[in-house]
C-alpha positions as CSV (number, residue, x, y, z in Angstrom):
1,M,0.5,-33.8,4.6
2,L,-2.5,-34.7,2.4
3,S,-3.5,-38.3,2.6
4,K,-4.4,-40.2,-0.6
5,K,-7.8,-41.2,0.9
6,K,-8.8,-37.6,1.7
7,F,-7.4,-36.3,-1.5
8,A,-9.3,-38.9,-3.6
9,E,-12.6,-38.2,-1.7
10,M,-12.5,-34.4,-2.1
11,F,-11.0,-34.4,-5.6
12,T,-13.6,-36.8,-6.9
13,M,-16.3,-34.4,-5.5
14,L,-14.6,-31.5,-7.3
15,C,-14.4,-33.4,-10.6
16,N,-18.1,-34.3,-10.3
17,T,-19.0,-30.6,-9.6
18,Y,-17.3,-29.6,-12.9
19,S,-18.4,-32.7,-14.8
20,K,-14.7,-33.6,-15.2
21,Q,-13.9,-37.3,-15.8
22,V,-11.8,-38.7,-13.0
23,T,-8.8,-40.5,-14.4
24,K,-5.8,-42.1,-12.7
25,E,-3.4,-39.7,-14.5
26,L,-5.4,-36.7,-13.5
27,M,-5.6,-37.8,-9.8
28,T,-1.9,-38.7,-9.7
29,S,-0.7,-35.4,-11.2
30,F,-2.9,-33.3,-8.9
31,H,-2.0,-35.3,-5.8
32,F,1.7,-34.9,-6.6
33,A,1.3,-31.1,-6.9
34,L,-0.9,-30.8,-3.8
35,M,0.4,-33.5,-1.4
36,E,2.3,-31.0,0.8
37,M,-1.0,-29.2,1.7
38,D,-2.5,-30.0,5.0
39,E,-5.9,-31.8,4.9
40,V,-7.9,-29.0,6.5
41,T,-6.7,-26.4,4.0
42,F,-7.2,-28.7,1.1
43,T,-10.7,-29.6,2.2
44,N,-11.7,-26.0,2.9
45,N,-10.3,-24.8,-0.5
46,I,-12.1,-27.6,-2.4
47,I,-15.4,-26.9,-0.6
48,D,-15.0,-23.1,-1.3
49,I,-14.2,-23.7,-4.9
50,M,-17.3,-25.9,-5.3
51,R,-19.5,-23.5,-3.4
52,T,-18.4,-20.3,-5.3
53,R,-17.6,-21.7,-8.7
54,E,-16.0,-18.4,-9.7
55,S,-14.8,-20.0,-13.0
56,T,-16.7,-22.4,-15.3
57,F,-13.4,-24.2,-15.9
58,F,-11.8,-26.9,-13.8
59,P,-9.3,-25.3,-11.4
60,T,-5.6,-25.9,-11.8
61,A,-3.5,-27.4,-9.0
62,A,-2.0,-23.9,-8.4
63,E,-5.5,-22.4,-8.0
64,I,-6.5,-25.0,-5.5
65,L,-3.2,-24.5,-3.6
66,N,-3.6,-20.7,-3.5
67,W,-7.4,-20.5,-3.4
68,N,-7.8,-18.4,-0.2
69,K,-4.4,-16.6,-0.3
70,P,-5.0,-13.0,-1.2
71,V,-2.9,-11.7,-4.0
72,E,-1.0,-8.8,-2.5
73,L,2.3,-7.1,-2.9
74,L,4.6,-7.5,0.1
75,L,5.4,-3.9,0.5
76,S,6.3,-4.3,4.1
77,G,9.0,-6.9,3.3
78,P,12.5,-6.2,1.8
79,S,12.6,-3.1,-0.2
80,D,14.2,-4.8,-3.2
81,D,12.3,-3.4,-6.2
82,E,13.7,-6.2,-8.4
83,V,12.1,-8.9,-6.3
84,K,8.8,-7.1,-6.2
85,A,8.9,-6.4,-9.9
86,K,9.6,-10.1,-10.7
87,G,6.6,-11.0,-8.5
88,L,4.4,-8.6,-10.4
89,I,5.7,-9.9,-13.8
90,A,4.9,-13.5,-12.7
91,L,1.4,-12.4,-11.6
92,V,0.6,-10.7,-14.9
93,E,2.0,-13.6,-16.9
94,N,-0.2,-16.0,-14.9
95,M,-3.3,-13.9,-15.6
96,N,-2.4,-13.8,-19.3
97,N,-2.0,-17.5,-19.4
98,Q,-5.3,-18.2,-17.5
99,I,-7.3,-15.8,-19.7
100,F,-5.7,-17.3,-22.9
101,N,-6.6,-20.9,-21.7
102,D,-10.1,-19.9,-20.7
103,A,-10.7,-18.1,-24.1
104,K,-9.4,-21.1,-26.0
105,A,-11.6,-23.5,-24.0
106,M,-14.6,-21.2,-24.5
107,G,-13.9,-20.7,-28.2
108,V,-13.9,-16.9,-27.9
109,P,-11.2,-14.4,-28.8
110,F,-8.6,-13.6,-26.1
111,V,-9.4,-9.8,-26.3
112,D,-13.1,-10.4,-25.9
113,L,-12.6,-12.4,-22.7
114,L,-9.9,-9.9,-21.5
115,D,-12.5,-7.0,-21.8
116,K,-15.0,-8.8,-19.6
117,V,-12.6,-10.3,-16.9
118,T,-12.4,-8.9,-13.4
119,F,-9.7,-9.4,-10.7
120,P,-11.4,-9.5,-7.3
121,K,-8.5,-11.1,-5.5
122,I,-5.9,-8.4,-6.4
123,D,-5.7,-5.5,-4.0
124,D,-6.0,-1.9,-5.0
125,A,-2.3,-1.0,-4.3
126,T,-1.1,-3.7,-6.7
127,I,-3.6,-2.6,-9.4
128,A,-2.4,1.0,-9.0
129,I,1.2,-0.2,-9.6
130,L,0.3,-2.3,-12.6
131,N,-1.7,0.6,-14.1
132,Q,1.5,2.5,-14.3
133,V,3.7,0.0,-16.2
134,K,4.8,1.7,-19.4
135,P,4.0,1.7,-22.3
136,H,0.6,0.0,-21.5
137,C,-0.7,2.1,-18.5
138,S,-3.7,-0.1,-17.8
139,L,-3.9,-3.5,-16.2
140,K,-5.9,-5.1,-19.0
141,R,-3.6,-3.7,-21.8
142,L,-0.6,-4.9,-19.7
143,I,-2.0,-8.4,-19.4
144,G,-2.8,-8.6,-23.1
145,N,0.7,-7.3,-24.1
146,I,2.9,-8.8,-21.4
147,N,4.9,-10.7,-24.0
148,T,5.6,-7.8,-26.3
149,Y,8.7,-6.4,-24.5
150,Q,11.8,-6.8,-26.6
151,T,13.8,-8.3,-23.7
152,S,13.2,-9.5,-20.2
153,V,15.6,-6.7,-19.0
154,E,13.3,-4.1,-20.7
155,Q,10.3,-5.7,-19.1
156,L,11.9,-5.8,-15.6
157,K,12.9,-2.1,-16.0
158,A,9.3,-1.1,-16.8
159,F,7.9,-2.8,-13.7
160,K,10.6,-1.4,-11.5
161,N,9.9,2.1,-12.8
162,A,6.2,1.6,-12.1
163,L,7.1,0.7,-8.5
164,K,9.2,3.8,-8.1
165,Q,6.5,6.0,-9.7
166,N,3.9,4.5,-7.3
167,D,6.2,5.3,-4.3
168,K,6.6,9.0,-5.6
169,I,2.8,9.3,-6.0
170,G,2.3,7.9,-2.5
171,F,4.8,10.3,-1.0
172,I,3.2,13.3,-2.8
173,E,-0.3,12.3,-1.8
174,N,0.8,11.8,1.9
175,A,2.5,15.2,1.9
176,E,-0.7,16.8,0.5
177,I,-2.9,15.1,3.1
178,K,-0.6,16.2,5.9
179,K,-0.7,19.8,4.6
180,R,-4.5,19.8,4.6
181,I,-4.8,18.6,8.1
182,G,-2.1,20.8,9.4
183,K,0.7,18.3,10.3
């Protein structure tokens, strides 16, 4: 559990790094969102955020909470495509929201920032799946158009189909590799 004293010390340092004014409301809302973190993880995440400054914008509570957690698809878990698809939809919606908020804060068009953005914390397997979501067929087009599906059922179906397509491609590639090495 994160103590108020440690939180205030580290959060104030973070605010100073980003030239963000420290207010009681800001500290209260962030502490409420992050109070379940242990102090070591919180301290390490804050220090790493300040050290790397991957974004010019002040991090959200969710970014602080998940700073060192790699974004990956849990393919070894339950094979429920719907759960995986919903996780991917949430990931893409969060990326869309973050790019929209950053573009708004920078005063640049969403599409311009989307063209320049990279996703270093997303593993290649997840990107391969997201590149197959119809009708967009590219991660950046998908992020830009995530809200254009007629219904959430249609959206879920597109993501589930991409998961199935990725499984088929993986099966075919593995079979081809086994043929080549004589297994």
